[in-house]
N, C-alpha and C positions, 0 to 999 in steps of 0.2 A: 504494500497498501506507500503511497505518494506520502512521500509528509509535505501538511497543508501551508509549509513555511519554506518548502524547494522549488525552488522555480520553474519556470518547465524550460524540457532543452529545446535548442535553437536545432532545426535543423545546418545544415552539412551539405547543401549543394554545391556544381558545379562554380557554380552564378556567381557563390561568397569567396570562394580560392578564388577567383578568374581578378574581385575586386582587389581582396587582399592582396594578393599580386600586383594589381595597377601602385594600387599605395605601395606598397613595399618596396618596388621599383622607384616611383617619387623619392621616401624617406634616402634612397640608395643616392640618387647623383643629386643633388642638396647638396656632400658635400664639393663633389665635381663639376658642380654651377660655379662656386666658390671660387678651383683652386686657383686660377687664371690671375686672379685678383690676390690668395695672397700669397702665389711664387715673386710674383710686383712688386709686393709691397716689402718681402722675408729679404729678397736674395737668396740665392743657395745655400748658403751656411746658415741664415734665421729659416728656414724652409728645415731646414734639414733638424734643427732645434723641434721646431713642428715638429716634426715627423718622431724624433725619438720619443718629442713630448705622446701623442697618439699611442705609438707602435705599445711601448708602458703605458697607458689609461687604457687600452682594450685590453691590457694581460686584464685591472684589474678590474676594472667594470666586468670582466667573464666570474672574477674571482665574488664579489660583490650578487651580483645573480644565482651565485651557489649550484646551478645549474636550469635555473627557475624560467629560460630563455629554452630550452632545448625537451624541457618532462612538459614542463607551464601549461603546456593544450598542451596535450595528449590529458592531464590532469585537470586540464575547463574543460574540457571535450565530454568529457564521460560525467561533469562533477556535478550533482540536481542545486549544490545550490555557488557556481562560483565567483562571485561576490566574495566565499571562507576561501576560494583556496588565491585572490586576489590578497587578501586581508594575512595567510601566511605571509606571503610572499615579502610585503610589505614590511612582519616583522624582522624575515633573516635578510635583504635585504639591508634594511636600517640599519640593523646592527652587526651588519660586514664593512658596512659605509665605514664607522667609527675606527674602523681597524685598518680599515684599510690604504681610507687615503691619507694618510701619515704618510705609510712606508709609501705609496711607492709616487708621492713629492720628496724623501728622501732618497728614491733608486735617479730618479729624474740629474735630480745634483750632480748623483755624479755620476748619469752617463749624460752629462752635455755637458757639451764642451767650450761653452759664453763663458764671459767672466763671472755674470748674477748669474748664472741656471733659469732665471725671476719664465723669459719666453720656455722650457724645457714645462720646467712645473707646469706652471697654469695651466698649459695646453694636457700634460700629461691630467690633472686633476679637471678637468675641460668634458674629454673624457673622458675620463673613469664612471665620468654620472653616468654614460652611456645603461650604466644600470640596472641605474631607472628606471627603465622605458618599460612602456606597454602594449607594445606591441603583439609579447606572446597571448597578451592575457589576449587579442582583438583573436587573433587567435585560436584559439582555442574556443570563444564562446560566436564563430563566425558574426562582426561586427567589427567593418572594416573601420564601420564612419568613424570610430573610435578611435583607429587609426593614424587614421588622416588629421582629424580632428587633434589630437594631443600625439605625436610622434613625429607626424612626415609634413604636415605642417610648418610645427614649429621648429624642423629642424633646416629646410628652405631657408624662412626670414633669417633667426637668428644668425646661419650660415651665409650667411649673401648678408645681412646687417655690421654683422662680425668680416666680413673682408673686405668691405667698401670700404667702414671707417678707418678698420689697417690702415688700405689701402690712402685717403686720405688727407689723415696724419700721419704719415709717414712717420707707424708707433705701431709695429708686427703684432705686438703684446691685448694692443685691444683685443686679435682675435679670436684668442680662446676663451679670453675675461667674457665679452657677452654670448661666445657660447659655453658656457660654466653658472651666471645668475638666469638662462635667460632657459636653461633646460632646467633647474634647480624646479623658477616658477611654472612649467608644466610639468612638473612632477606630482609636485604641490598640488595642482589643480586637478592633474589624473587622482593622484589617491583621495580628496575630499570627493569626486564624481563618483565613482566607480563603490568606493570601499569605509569611506566615513560618512555619507549620502543618511541610511538607514544604520535601525537598532541593533548590535553587536554586542557579543558576550570579551570583553578585553579577555578573560581568560579563558576564553576557549578560540580566542586567535594567539595566546601568546604558548596553548598547549598545541596547538595545531604547527606551528613556527620547531615549537621541540622533535613532532613529526617526523616535518621537513627535514633535518637539523639530522636525525636519526635512520631516515629509508630513503634521501637524495642526496648521502655524501660522493657512490660513484659516480651518479648524471653528474655530478659538481665535482667532480676530479676532475675529469671525462672533457668535462668542455674546459674546464683550469688547461688543463695541458695540452687540447688544444691548440686552442685559443695563442698560448707557450711557443705551438711550437709554431704560427705564423705571426708572431708577430717576433721570434728573437733573435732571428739572421740579423735588423740592424740594429738593436737594441744590441748582439753578439756584436758585433764590427764594432760601433759609438767605444764599449768598456774593454773594448780588445783595442782600440783606439787604431785601428786596421786604415788606411791606405783606404779604400773602397769605399768607405761609409757613406761621404756626400755623395758619391757616384750611385752607391748602391740607394738614395734617396728615394730622387723618383720614383726608379723602377718599384721600390718595398712601398709608397704612397700606390704607383696606377694602382700597382694592384692589389691593393690593398681593398681595394675601393672593389674594385670586382669580385674579392671573397665579401666583401660583404650585402653584395648587389645579389652571390650566389643565395645568400645564408636565409635573404629577404625571405629574395624570394621559395626556395625550399623551403622555411617557415610552416608557406602560405601555404601551403601542400596539407599538415600537421594536420588540424584537427578537423579537414575533411579527412588522412586516413586512418583515423586514429579514430572518428564516430562512425562506423563500419566496421561487421564482422563476420569471420567465416569466409566463405567465395568472395561476395560483396569486397569486407575487408585485405584479397587476396588479391580482387581486378584490381582495388587504384590501387594497394603498393605496386604491383606490375605498371600502369599504367605514370607512376606518380616519375619510375625509375627510366622508363620510355624518353617521357617527355623531357631528364633532364637528359638524360644524351643527347639527347640532338640541344638544345642547350650549349653541355656542355666539347660538340664538336664548334659549333655559333665561337661561342666565347672564345675555344685557347684559336680557331683560325683568325677571329678580327684581332687577339691581344697579338699575336705575333705576328702578322699583317700591317695596322691600321698604326701602334703602338712607337714604332722609327721613327715617321715618318708626322704624327700631331703631335707627336709630344715636344722638339723643337717650336712650335708653330700654339696650340695649348698652354704653355709651360713661360714659354718663352727662352733667352738666348742660355745657354746654363747647365738645362734640361735633356742632354739629350741622350738618349734609349742605344744601345746597338739592335740589330738586329738579330743577331747572337745572343743576346741580353730578354730582345722579346721571343724570340724560339720557347724561350727555356720557361717566361715567365706566360707565355704558351700552355704549353706543354700543362703545369704547374698551375694555371685554375683548369683546363678541361679536366684533370684527374680528379683535381679538390671539391667540382660537380659534382660528378659521378657520387667520387666519394663518399662525399654529404648530402643524396641523397639516398643514397644507397643504408647510411649508419639511419637517418632523421627520421623515414618516411617506410621502411625498414627493420631495423634491427630496431632501435632503439621501443616501437612503439608492438615490437615480439616478445619481446619480453628479456631478451637478450642484454642488458645490460654490460656483464660481463667481458665479455666480447667487443662489447664497441666499448670498454675500455681498453679491452687487454690490444688491439687497435690500433687507440690514439696514445696508446705507451711508445710504439713503435717510432709513431713520429717525434713524441719531444722527444728520445734516446736518439732518432741520429739529424738534429735539429743542426745543431749544436755546432757538432767535429764536419759533415756535410759541406757546414756555407762555411766553417771558415777554412776547409783541405779547401773550398775548393776556389774560396780569394784566393792564397794562396796562389794554387797552382795559375789561373788563369782573369785577374782581377773581380769588375766587379759581375761579368761571363759569368765566369768560376760558382760565384756567388750565387745565382741566379740559377743558377746548372744544381746545387748544390739542393737548394729549396724543391725544385723540379722532382729529385732524387728521391726529398722523401713526402711529398705530394703522391713518389708511386708509389714506393711501400704503404703510407696509410691504406692507401685504393685496392692492389695485393690484401688485405688481409684481409675486411671489412665487405669486397666481392665473397671472398675465402668463405662466410658464415653468411652469406645475405643470397646466397642460389637453396640455398636448401631451403628458405622461407619461400621464394618468390616461384622455385617446382612444387609447395604447398607440401613436406615432405617437415 
């Protein structure tokens, strides 16, 4: 019997997936729209500081999120009380922020090459707050408008406003500062609208949060290691004072924006896949993987062919990316796209959290030696080749886990 306080389940149809994908794509391109302004405001050295801060902040955001971006859509899609799931996430992510934000500021200062470290530190804090996003919840409950109002639109406005302010004032620090303040405002507004307007028990929210810590550590660890694998290359080169660090920064940022877009698009499928069971769920898994296979080919080829000539045109002089570097980037992006679909739309919804964690561990173990060895052999192109090797290794492990599921075994 359904509880009288239970929220009616929302259908997850192809239309909601399409709308969520469109909103996610809008969120993903918002930093790209501002990128030409940022590079011209900061120059190569300042942009490297922002890129280092963004890499560290992205990792910190994943730690703050504690796996909600991965398992949250599944829980919200299957829960009769999705707002209760959201409140639990607020407690967890708020508590994590108190520890993570000071730590990432310190690490950013250590990785920074500038004298005052301010640009890297504020950038790290601004991007760390992305861990408070509600986009995963909008996917789980199938409500694209929530993601549009509280995630996509604020990202576009903040990125453009911050980049324009930095360019017009010749003060690069304004970009991450505006992003930091605006993200906090959007988070507070979303928290009130979704989780705090109705009556709820604080005791229940705290108990749910304790349960989330106990039951979600594997997914959280996997998400953290996955983000580490994707953000460590630039941070590693910076900490190691490698001469390839500055040249690697524009490649790293362009590739990461591709990663972000893939995660947002793939995340849009999670509620749709997870809300179906049996043969219907299996068909949705296969369709999701097939769509991502086509997407992987398109993104990989596009990166390899377009990035070498487009980067200096869009970003300005001093931000060139060689054809070999772009080729390795295309391979990495294609492998990552298919691996993300297998992990988020097949392995995790089928309950194979341990296998997902094992695949991610492979990438985390390989990434630093692969990038350092590659950089020592071929500079920026070698570091990009190391990234491609890591992504292919993760794809191989996830494929071995997902194939039996897709075959119905």
